[in-house]
C-alpha positions as CSV (number, residue, x, y, z in Angstrom):
1,M,80.2,102.5,149.7
2,S,82.4,104.6,147.5
3,E,80.8,107.8,145.7
4,I,80.6,107.8,142.0
5,K,83.4,110.8,141.0
6,S,81.8,113.3,139.0
7,F,83.7,115.6,136.6
8,E,82.1,119.0,137.5
9,K,84.7,120.8,135.3
10,Y,84.2,118.9,132.2
11,R,83.5,121.0,129.2
12,K,83.4,120.1,125.6
13,Y,83.5,122.7,122.5
14,E,83.1,121.6,118.8
15,T,84.2,123.5,115.6
16,T,85.3,122.6,112.1
17,F,88.9,122.7,111.1
18,A,89.8,122.9,107.2
19,G,86.2,121.3,106.6
20,R,86.6,118.4,109.5
21,P,84.9,118.2,112.9
22,L,87.4,119.3,115.7
23,V,86.2,118.7,119.4
24,V,88.1,119.8,122.4
25,E,87.4,118.2,125.7
26,T,88.9,119.5,129.2
27,G,88.2,119.2,132.9
28,K,88.1,115.3,133.1
29,T,92.0,114.4,133.1
30,C,95.0,115.1,134.5
31,E,93.6,117.6,137.1
32,L,96.9,118.3,138.8
33,S,98.5,119.9,135.7
34,N,98.3,123.6,135.3
35,G,96.6,122.7,131.9
36,S,95.1,120.0,130.1
37,C,92.9,119.0,127.0
38,W,92.0,116.5,124.6
39,V,91.6,117.5,120.7
40,R,90.0,115.3,118.8
41,Y,90.2,115.7,114.8
42,G,88.4,113.5,112.9
43,E,89.4,110.5,114.6
44,T,92.9,111.6,115.7
45,V,93.4,112.3,119.3
46,V,95.8,114.0,121.0
47,M,96.2,114.8,124.7
48,A,98.2,117.9,125.9
49,N,99.2,118.6,129.4
50,V,101.3,121.6,130.5
51,T,102.9,121.9,133.8
52,A,104.8,124.6,135.6
53,S,107.0,125.0,138.6
54,V,106.2,127.2,141.4
55,K,109.6,128.9,141.8
56,P,112.1,130.0,139.2
57,R,115.1,127.6,138.5
58,E,118.3,129.1,140.0
59,G,121.3,129.8,138.1
60,V,119.8,129.9,134.3
61,D,119.9,132.8,132.0
62,F,117.1,131.4,129.7
63,F,113.5,130.2,129.9
64,P,113.7,126.5,130.9
65,L,110.9,125.4,128.4
66,S,110.5,121.6,127.4
67,V,108.1,120.3,124.9
68,D,107.7,116.5,124.2
69,Y,105.6,114.9,121.4
70,E,105.1,111.2,122.5
71,E,104.0,108.7,119.6
72,K,101.9,105.7,120.8
73,L,102.1,102.5,118.6
74,Y,98.7,101.7,120.0
75,S,97.4,104.7,118.3
76,V,97.7,102.9,115.2
77,G,97.0,99.5,116.2
78,R,100.3,98.2,116.2
79,I,102.6,96.6,119.0
80,P,106.3,97.9,119.2
81,G,108.7,95.7,117.5
82,S,111.4,95.8,120.2
83,F,112.1,92.5,122.3
84,T,110.5,93.9,125.3
85,K,107.3,94.9,123.2
86,R,107.4,98.3,125.1
87,E,107.0,101.8,123.7
88,G,110.6,103.1,123.1
89,K,112.6,106.5,122.9
90,P,110.9,108.9,120.7
91,T,111.4,108.9,116.8
92,D,113.4,111.3,114.8
93,K,109.9,112.5,113.4
94,A,108.6,112.8,117.0
95,I,111.6,114.9,118.0
96,L,111.2,117.2,115.0
97,T,107.3,117.5,115.9
98,S,108.3,118.8,119.4
99,R,110.4,121.2,117.8
100,M,107.9,122.5,115.4
101,V,105.6,123.2,118.4
102,D,108.2,124.5,120.5
103,R,109.1,127.2,117.7
104,P,105.8,129.1,117.8
105,I,104.9,129.2,121.6
106,R,108.6,129.8,123.1
107,P,108.7,133.2,122.1
108,L,105.2,134.3,123.6
109,F,106.3,133.2,127.3
110,P,107.6,136.3,129.1
111,K,111.4,136.8,128.3
112,D,112.3,137.4,132.4
113,M,110.5,134.1,133.4
114,R,112.6,131.3,134.7
115,N,110.1,128.9,135.9
116,D,110.2,125.4,134.4
117,V,107.6,124.9,132.0
118,S,106.7,121.2,130.8
119,V,104.5,120.5,127.5
120,V,103.7,117.1,126.8
121,M,101.5,116.1,123.9
122,T,100.4,112.1,123.7
123,V,99.1,110.8,120.5
124,M,96.2,108.7,121.6
125,A,94.6,107.6,118.3
126,V,95.5,108.6,114.6
127,D,93.3,109.2,111.9
128,P,95.6,109.3,108.4
129,D,93.6,111.9,107.1
130,C,93.8,114.4,110.1
131,S,97.4,115.3,111.1
132,P,98.4,114.5,114.8
133,E,101.3,116.8,114.6
134,I,98.6,119.8,114.0
135,A,96.4,118.5,116.5
136,G,99.0,118.3,118.9
137,M,100.2,122.1,118.2
138,L,96.5,123.2,118.9
139,A,95.9,121.1,122.2
140,T,99.1,122.8,123.5
141,S,97.9,126.2,122.5
142,I,94.7,125.1,124.3
143,A,96.4,123.8,127.3
144,I,98.4,126.7,127.8
145,S,95.5,129.2,127.4
146,I,93.2,127.9,129.9
147,S,96.2,127.3,132.2
148,D,97.5,129.7,135.0
149,I,100.9,130.2,133.2
150,P,101.7,133.6,131.9
151,W,101.8,133.5,127.9
152,A,100.8,135.9,125.3
153,G,99.1,133.4,123.0
154,P,97.0,131.5,121.8
155,I,98.3,130.3,118.3
156,A,97.2,127.7,115.9
157,G,98.9,126.0,113.1
158,V,97.8,124.5,109.8
159,S,99.2,122.3,107.2
160,V,99.1,123.8,103.6
161,G,99.6,121.7,100.4
162,L,99.3,122.2,96.8
163,V,97.4,119.6,94.9
164,D,96.7,119.8,91.2
165,G,97.5,123.3,91.3
166,E,95.1,124.2,94.2
167,I,95.9,125.3,97.8
168,V,94.7,122.6,100.1
169,L,94.6,122.9,103.8
170,N,95.2,120.0,106.1
171,P,95.4,117.6,103.1
172,T,94.5,114.1,103.4
173,L,96.7,111.2,103.1
174,E,95.6,110.7,99.6
175,Q,96.4,114.3,98.7
176,R,99.5,114.3,100.5
177,G,100.8,111.5,98.1
178,K,100.5,114.0,95.0
179,N,101.3,117.1,97.1
180,H,103.8,119.6,95.7
181,L,104.0,121.7,98.7
182,N,104.5,120.7,102.0
183,L,104.0,124.1,104.4
184,T,103.2,124.4,108.0
185,V,102.2,127.6,109.2
186,A,101.7,129.0,112.9
187,G,100.5,132.2,113.9
188,T,98.6,134.3,116.0
189,M,95.4,136.3,115.3
190,E,97.9,139.4,114.3
191,K,100.9,137.7,112.8
192,I,102.9,134.6,111.5
193,V,105.2,133.6,113.9
194,M,106.6,130.0,112.5
195,I,106.9,128.6,109.1
196,E,108.4,125.1,107.9
197,A,108.2,124.1,104.4
198,G,109.7,121.8,101.8
199,A,108.4,121.7,98.3
200,D,108.9,121.3,94.6
201,E,109.4,124.6,92.7
202,V,106.5,127.0,93.5
203,D,106.7,130.4,92.6
204,D,106.5,133.3,95.1
205,D,102.9,134.3,94.5
206,T,101.6,130.7,95.1
207,M,103.8,130.6,98.1
208,L,102.3,133.8,99.5
209,N,98.9,132.9,98.7
210,A,99.3,129.7,100.6
211,I,100.8,131.3,103.7
212,K,97.8,133.9,103.7
213,Q,94.9,131.1,103.3
214,G,96.7,129.3,106.1
215,H,96.7,132.5,108.4
216,A,92.9,133.0,107.5
217,E,92.2,129.7,109.2
218,I,94.7,130.0,112.2
219,K,92.8,133.3,112.9
220,R,89.6,131.5,112.6
221,M,91.0,128.8,115.3
222,V,92.6,131.3,117.5
223,E,89.2,133.1,117.7
224,F,87.5,129.6,118.8
225,I,90.6,129.1,121.4
226,N,89.8,132.7,123.0
227,G,86.2,131.8,123.3
228,I,87.2,128.5,125.4
229,K,89.6,130.7,127.3
230,S,87.4,133.4,128.2
231,E,85.2,130.8,129.5
232,I,87.5,128.6,131.5
233,G,90.8,130.0,131.5
234,K,92.7,130.4,134.9
235,P,94.1,133.7,136.0
236,K,97.9,134.0,135.1
237,F,100.1,133.7,138.2
238,E,102.7,136.1,139.2
239,F,106.2,135.2,138.8
240,E,109.5,136.3,140.0
241,S,111.3,138.5,137.2
242,M,114.6,137.7,136.3
243,E,115.0,140.7,134.0
244,V,118.5,142.3,134.0
245,D,119.3,145.3,136.0
246,H,118.9,148.2,133.5
247,D,121.2,150.5,135.3
248,L,123.8,147.6,135.4
249,F,123.5,147.0,131.7
250,D,123.8,150.9,131.1
251,A,126.9,150.9,133.2
252,I,128.4,147.9,131.3
253,E,127.6,149.4,128.0
254,E,129.1,152.7,128.7
255,M,132.3,150.9,130.1
256,V,133.1,148.5,127.3
257,S,130.8,149.2,124.3
258,E,133.8,150.4,122.0
259,Q,136.2,147.7,122.9
260,V,133.5,145.0,122.4
261,K,133.0,146.5,119.0
262,E,136.6,146.1,118.2
263,A,136.6,142.5,119.5
264,L,133.6,141.4,117.6
265,D,135.1,142.9,114.4
266,T,136.9,139.8,113.0
267,D,135.8,136.8,111.1
268,D,137.9,134.4,113.3
269,K,135.9,133.0,115.8
270,N,138.8,132.3,118.0
271,V,140.2,135.6,117.8
272,R,137.1,136.9,118.9
273,E,136.9,135.0,121.9
274,A,140.2,135.7,122.7
275,R,139.7,139.3,122.4
276,L,136.4,139.4,124.4
277,Q,138.0,137.3,127.5
278,P,140.1,140.3,129.2
279,I,136.7,142.6,128.5
280,K,134.7,140.1,130.4
281,D,137.6,139.8,133.0
282,A,137.7,143.5,133.5
283,V,133.7,144.2,133.9
284,H,133.6,141.4,136.6
285,E,136.6,142.9,138.1
286,R,134.5,146.4,138.4
287,F,131.0,145.2,139.2
288,D,131.4,141.9,141.0
289,P,132.0,143.9,144.6
290,E,128.9,146.1,143.6
291,Y,126.8,142.8,142.6
292,P,128.3,139.7,144.7
293,D,125.6,137.5,143.6
294,G,125.3,138.6,140.0
295,A,127.8,136.8,138.3
296,A,125.6,135.4,136.0
297,M,123.6,138.6,135.5
298,I,126.8,140.4,134.6
299,D,127.5,137.6,132.0
300,E,124.0,138.1,130.4
301,C,124.5,141.9,130.3
302,I,127.7,141.5,128.4
303,Y,125.8,138.9,126.1
304,K,123.2,141.3,125.5
305,L,125.7,144.2,124.7
306,Q,127.3,142.0,121.9
307,K,123.6,141.3,120.4
308,K,122.9,144.9,120.4
309,I,126.0,145.7,118.6
310,V,125.7,142.8,115.8
311,R,122.0,143.9,115.5
312,N,123.1,147.6,115.1
313,W,125.5,146.3,112.5
314,L,122.9,144.4,110.4
315,Y,120.8,147.7,110.2
316,E,124.0,149.2,108.7
317,G,124.3,146.4,106.2
318,K,127.3,145.1,108.0
319,R,128.0,141.5,109.5
320,V,130.1,140.6,112.4
321,D,133.0,139.2,110.0
322,G,132.9,142.2,107.6
323,R,130.9,140.5,104.9
324,S,128.2,142.0,102.9
325,L,124.7,140.7,103.6
326,D,124.6,138.7,100.3
327,Q,128.2,137.3,100.7
328,I,129.0,133.9,101.5
329,R,131.9,132.5,103.4
330,P,135.0,131.1,101.3
331,L,134.1,127.4,100.4
332,A,136.0,124.4,99.7
333,A,135.1,120.8,98.9
334,E,137.1,117.6,98.7
335,V,136.4,113.9,97.9
336,S,137.9,110.5,98.6
337,L,139.4,111.4,101.8
338,L,139.5,107.9,103.2
339,P,140.7,104.7,101.8
340,R,138.6,101.6,101.4
341,V,135.4,103.2,102.4
342,H,132.6,103.4,99.8
343,G,132.7,107.2,99.6
344,S,133.8,110.2,101.5
345,G,133.8,114.0,101.0
346,L,134.8,117.1,103.2
347,F,132.9,120.2,102.7
348,T,134.0,123.5,104.4
349,R,132.5,126.9,104.6
350,G,134.6,129.5,106.7
351,Q,135.6,127.9,109.7
352,T,132.7,125.2,109.9
353,Q,133.4,121.6,108.3
354,V,131.4,118.7,107.5
355,L,132.7,115.1,106.6
356,S,130.7,113.0,105.0
357,V,130.9,109.2,104.6
358,V,128.8,106.9,102.8
359,T,128.1,103.2,102.8
360,L,126.2,100.9,100.5
361,G,124.5,97.7,101.5
362,P,122.1,95.0,100.7
363,V,118.2,95.5,101.0
364,S,118.4,93.3,103.9
365,D,120.1,96.1,105.8
366,S,117.4,98.7,105.6
367,Q,116.3,99.9,108.9
368,K,112.9,98.6,110.5
369,L,110.6,101.6,111.7
370,D,108.5,101.7,114.6
371,G,106.5,104.7,113.9
372,L,102.8,106.2,113.3
373,D,103.4,106.2,109.6
374,E,102.5,103.5,107.2
375,E,106.0,103.2,106.0
376,T,107.7,100.2,107.9
377,E,111.3,100.4,106.7
378,K,113.8,102.8,105.5
379,R,116.4,102.3,102.9
380,Y,118.2,105.7,102.9
381,I,119.6,106.4,106.3
382,H,121.1,109.6,107.1
383,H,122.9,110.0,110.5
384,Y,124.3,113.4,111.8
385,N,126.9,113.5,114.4
386,F,128.1,116.7,115.9
387,P,131.2,116.3,118.2
């Protein structure tokens, strides 16, 4: 006879968030992940799972973090509209939410860590008055905090609105309909680490007050997460540091610092790259015999040297291409480049160009949407293609 499984590690924590109940559950699902939790905010439910590789990824000079926000149409009681009736690829909004969560958590991981880390947020139920995006950010912070993955968090995030002249935290669906400020703030106990905003005209004092009120609620939630972490958080694992060799960096800086400054001092990207290439070749010729397996580290040292030089220039009020801090690149605009299309235009800023083409169509051409929002079609469709 089979035994009934018990969940001895199950824990439940409750608080309020912007005046609405918030419940955190952990220890019942996804036991093989490094950290996992469910966040119930009102009747919104988001599960977050975080997993890390045991060994660092070879041959990369960046921290390999992936963040995925997965919307499930069952969370709003809707069947997918595709022929197969299966959940499809992420919507644009889901991708933007993934990035919104990525931005505040990424800088808090060790800069010299190269272990793969995967964060997956799954929206399981949606209460229109309680943002699943904000719930997902909280769930991610909790999952990483209680895991054994090294991280300098926790963080928390809050949505701030301006309704009838009053600042509102995590506005409801009705309030969002007459909102003049759509501000998302994320931060730690000490500081703000991410701001994303869209708004009607809002004066500086109102915006600053909105950020401060948001941070006050963030600090309260961070304190709540720290309480969970202190009770069930795992010890952080030791990782193999991929920090660059400081002696190597100092030697490269001494060898080519002045040459790199001269190479960078131009407003033409092609000229800059052409100037840098022989410098890179000379550095490799000098240090490859001493560091036979360190080609990637040598390249990273050269890149860090460029960053250091540019940063010092900015402190002096100078930019790479010689412009002052308040000077924009030369601009040009041209319309009606293409015949027969409904509209076209070319905008140029320095060496960056955008070609825009517009097409008008009947209402029947509107895009049908499979998302969590109440909106089911989109009549203004804007596609961005980067060659």
